C-alpha positions in Angstrom: 86.2 90.9 132.4 86.9 89.2 129.1 86.8 91.8 126.2 86.4 91.9 122.5 87.0 94.9 120.3 84.5 94.9 117.3 84.6 97.1 114.1 81.6 98.1 112.0 81.0 97.5 108.3 79.3 99.3 105.5 76.1 101.2 106.2 77.6 103.0 109.3 79.0 105.8 107.2 78.0 109.4 107.8 79.4 112.8 106.7 81.6 114.2 109.5 82.5 110.9 111.1 85.8 110.9 112.9 86.3 114.6 112.5 85.8 115.5 116.2 88.2 112.7 117.2 90.8 114.0 114.7 90.5 117.5 116.2 90.8 116.2 119.7 93.6 113.6 119.3 96.7 114.2 117.1 97.1 110.4 116.8 93.6 110.2 115.3 94.3 113.0 112.8 97.5 111.1 111.8 95.4 108.1 110.8 93.4 110.2 108.3 96.5 111.8 107.0 98.2 108.4 106.4 95.1 107.0 104.7 94.9 110.1 102.4 98.6 109.6 101.5 98.2 105.8 100.9 95.3 106.5 98.5 96.9 109.6 96.9 93.7 111.7 97.5 92.0 113.6 100.2 89.5 111.0 101.4 89.3 112.8 104.7 87.8 115.9 102.9 85.1 113.6 101.4 84.4 112.1 104.8 84.1 115.4 106.7 82.7 117.8 104.1 81.6 115.7 101.1 78.3 114.4 99.7 76.8 111.3 101.4 76.1 109.8 98.0 79.8 109.9 97.1 80.8 108.6 100.5 78.4 105.7 100.3 80.0 104.5 97.0 81.5 101.2 98.1 85.1 102.1 96.9 85.0 105.2 99.2 82.9 103.8 102.1 85.2 100.9 102.8 88.5 102.8 103.4 86.5 105.6 105.0 84.9 103.5 107.7 88.2 101.7 108.4 90.0 105.1 108.7 87.3 106.2 111.2 87.6 103.0 113.2 91.5 103.2 113.3 91.3 106.8 114.3 89.1 105.8 117.2 91.6 103.0 118.0 94.5 105.6 117.9 92.5 107.7 120.4 92.1 104.7 122.7 95.8 104.1 122.5 96.4 107.7 123.4 94.3 107.2 126.5 96.3 104.1 127.5 94.0 101.5 126.1 95.9 99.4 123.6 94.3 96.6 121.5 96.1 94.1 123.7 93.7 94.6 126.5 91.2 92.8 124.3 91.1 88.9 124.1 89.6 88.9 120.6 89.0 91.3 117.7 86.2 90.9 115.1 84.7 93.0 112.3 81.6 92.9 110.2 82.6 92.4 106.5 85.1 95.3 105.7 85.4 95.7 109.5 87.5 92.5 109.5 90.2 94.6 107.8 89.9 97.3 110.5 90.2 94.6 113.2 93.3 93.1 111.6 94.9 96.6 111.2 94.1 97.4 114.8 95.7 94.1 115.9 98.9 94.8 113.9 98.4 92.1 111.2 98.2 94.7 108.4 99.8 98.1 108.1 97.4 101.1 107.9 98.6 102.1 104.4 98.2 98.5 103.1 94.7 98.2 104.7 93.6 101.5 103.0 94.8 100.3 99.6 93.4 96.8 100.0 89.9 98.3 100.9 90.0 100.7 97.9 90.7 97.6 95.7 88.1 95.5 97.5 85.4 98.3 97.3 86.1 98.9 93.6 86.1 95.3 92.7 82.9 94.6 94.6 81.2 97.6 92.9 82.4 96.4 89.4 81.7 92.6 89.9 78.2 92.9 88.6 76.5 95.4 86.3 74.4 98.0 88.2 70.8 96.5 88.5 71.8 92.9 88.1 72.0 92.2 91.8 70.3 93.2 95.0 70.2 92.6 98.8 67.4 92.6 101.2 67.1 92.4 105.0 64.8 89.8 106.3 63.4 90.6 109.8 61.8 88.1 112.1 63.0 84.8 110.6 66.0 82.8 111.8 69.0 81.9 109.6 67.8 78.4 108.7 64.3 79.7 107.7 65.8 82.4 105.5 68.2 79.9 103.9 65.2 77.8 103.0 63.4 80.8 101.5 66.5 81.9 99.5 66.9 78.3 98.1 63.2 78.2 97.1 63.4 81.7 95.5 66.6 81.0 93.4 64.9 79.1 90.5 68.3 78.9 88.7 69.4 82.3 89.8 71.7 83.1 92.7 70.1 83.8 96.0 71.7 83.2 99.3 71.7 84.2 103.0 74.6 86.6 103.0 74.7 88.1 106.5 73.6 86.2 109.7 73.4 89.4 111.7 71.3 88.5 114.8 68.5 86.1 115.7 65.9 88.3 113.9 67.9 89.8 111.1 69.3 87.9 108.1 70.4 89.7 104.8 70.0 87.9 101.5 72.0 88.6 98.3 72.0 87.5 94.7 70.2 88.2 91.4 67.7 91.0 91.8 64.6 89.1 90.6 65.5 86.2 93.0 66.0 88.4 95.9 62.6 90.1 95.2 61.0 86.7 95.0 62.7 85.7 98.3 61.5 88.8 100.0 57.9 87.9 99.1 58.3 84.3 100.1 59.8 85.4 103.5 56.8 87.5 104.2 54.6 84.6 103.4 56.7 82.5 105.8 56.1 84.8 108.7 58.8 87.5 108.4 57.9 90.8 110.0 59.5 92.7 107.2 61.5 92.2 104.1 63.4 95.4 103.2 65.3 95.9 99.9 68.7 97.6 100.8 70.1 100.6 99.0 73.5 98.9 98.0 75.4 99.2 94.9 76.1 95.5 94.5 75.1 92.0 95.8 77.7 91.4 98.4 78.7 88.1 100.1 77.4 85.8 97.3 78.9 84.0 94.4 78.2 87.0 92.0 81.2 88.5 93.8 83.6 85.9 92.4 85.4 88.5 90.2 86.1 90.5 93.3 87.3 87.5 95.2 89.8 87.0 92.4 90.9 90.6 92.6 91.5 90.3 96.3 93.4 87.0 96.0 95.8 88.9 93.7 96.0 92.0 95.9 96.5 90.0 99.1 99.3 87.9 97.5 101.4 91.1 97.4 100.8 92.2 101.0 102.6 91.2 104.2 100.3 89.8 106.8 101.7 89.3 110.3 100.1 87.2 113.1 97.7 89.6 115.0 98.5 90.6 118.5 95.0 89.5 119.5 93.2 86.5 117.8 90.7 87.5 115.0 87.2 85.9 115.1 86.7 85.5 111.3 83.4 86.2 109.5 83.6 83.0 107.3 84.5 80.5 110.0 83.0 82.1 113.2 86.2 80.8 115.0 89.5 82.3 116.2 92.5 82.6 113.8 96.0 83.9 114.2 97.8 82.2 111.2 98.8 84.8 108.5 98.2 82.1 105.7 94.7 81.3 107.1 93.8 84.9 107.5 94.8 85.6 103.9 92.6 82.8 102.6 89.7 83.8 104.8 89.8 87.4 103.5 89.5 86.0 100.0 86.7 83.5 101.0 84.9 86.4 102.8 84.1 88.3 99.6 81.7 85.5 98.4 81.0 83.9 101.8 78.4 84.6 104.4 79.2 86.9 107.3 78.5 84.7 110.3 78.1 87.6 112.7 75.6 85.9 115.1 77.8 82.8 115.4 80.9 84.9 115.8 79.4 86.7 118.8 78.1 83.4 120.3 81.7 81.9 119.8 83.2 84.8 121.7 80.6 84.4 124.5 81.4 80.8 124.7 85.0 81.8 125.4 83.9 84.0 128.3 83.7 87.3 126.5 81.3 89.4 128.6 82.1 92.9 127.3 82.5 94.3 123.8 83.6 97.7 122.6 82.4 98.8 119.1 85.1 101.0 117.7 84.2 103.5 114.9 81.2 104.9 113.3 77.6 104.2 114.4 76.2 101.6 116.8 74.9 99.0 114.5 77.0 96.1 115.9 76.1 97.1 119.5 72.5 96.6 118.7 73.1 93.2 117.1 75.2 92.0 120.0 72.4 92.9 122.5 69.9 91.0 120.4 72.3 88.0 120.2 73.3 87.7 123.9 71.9 90.1 126.5 74.6 89.0 129.1 77.3 90.8 127.0 77.7 94.5 127.9 78.5 96.5 124.9 79.7 100.2 124.5 80.9 102.2 121.5 83.7 104.7 120.9 83.4 106.9 117.8 83.7 110.5 119.0 85.0 112.4 122.0 81.7 112.2 123.9 81.5 108.4 123.6 85.2 108.2 124.5 84.7 110.3 127.7 81.7 108.1 128.6 83.7 105.0 128.1 86.7 106.3 130.1 84.4 107.4 132.9 82.7 103.9 133.0 
């Protein structure tokens, strides 16, 4: 069996995530403690007892989701399942940082601080209300790209996330995204859903955030990961620290090529994926991309017990 460990991105957050794992595994608890220390605040209290509106703020959601994924990874380690049993790691958007940390390319403290910078910079890159994102359901990537190009009309509108064969997310100026949503429906999309996000991620409106990440990443030591990363921007495997650094900068404004990333791993023989952290969003995407890949998730003691019993 050829395995990949995959790590979720924004949207998977929920109040209480990771708490049961932290109570069951001292190593998982230690992850949350280290993230709190790195950020100089009790992010764990917000994650477990806070308000969902505060947790959903990009500057909080990004390090919080990473902490939950790394806590689950620490629990797997405690059960004798290290990252090295995987042939590849991959993550959706911010999940790429979780994947790199799990694979030893970044320290946990550096990852927490980078994601706080990334989340804050992405939130502040455009004034509230200027940008928007929408999920287009029922059209393929090429069709959505064409719709986005037609809708732009001098504004920015681009296909930002190629999630699976029937779900592509567009991003850009609000008016252009709204035009694209209507054009997509006229072109045969089943639905076009405006997303409740605070900024238009993965498009050129994020250029100020890309510059902030280039600066932040220039001060961080990146090691070669123990397991190759399948990168969002290239949908190919990478282990070079210099390339990883560049791809993490490109990723802020570039498309998340998740569908192609999964197909790349399948082409390399991956037939089993484990989603590590909050929610099951990636598991659903993987099933829609390639039904021959078996996929499980580990995010709490119950799913851990099920996985270990499997």
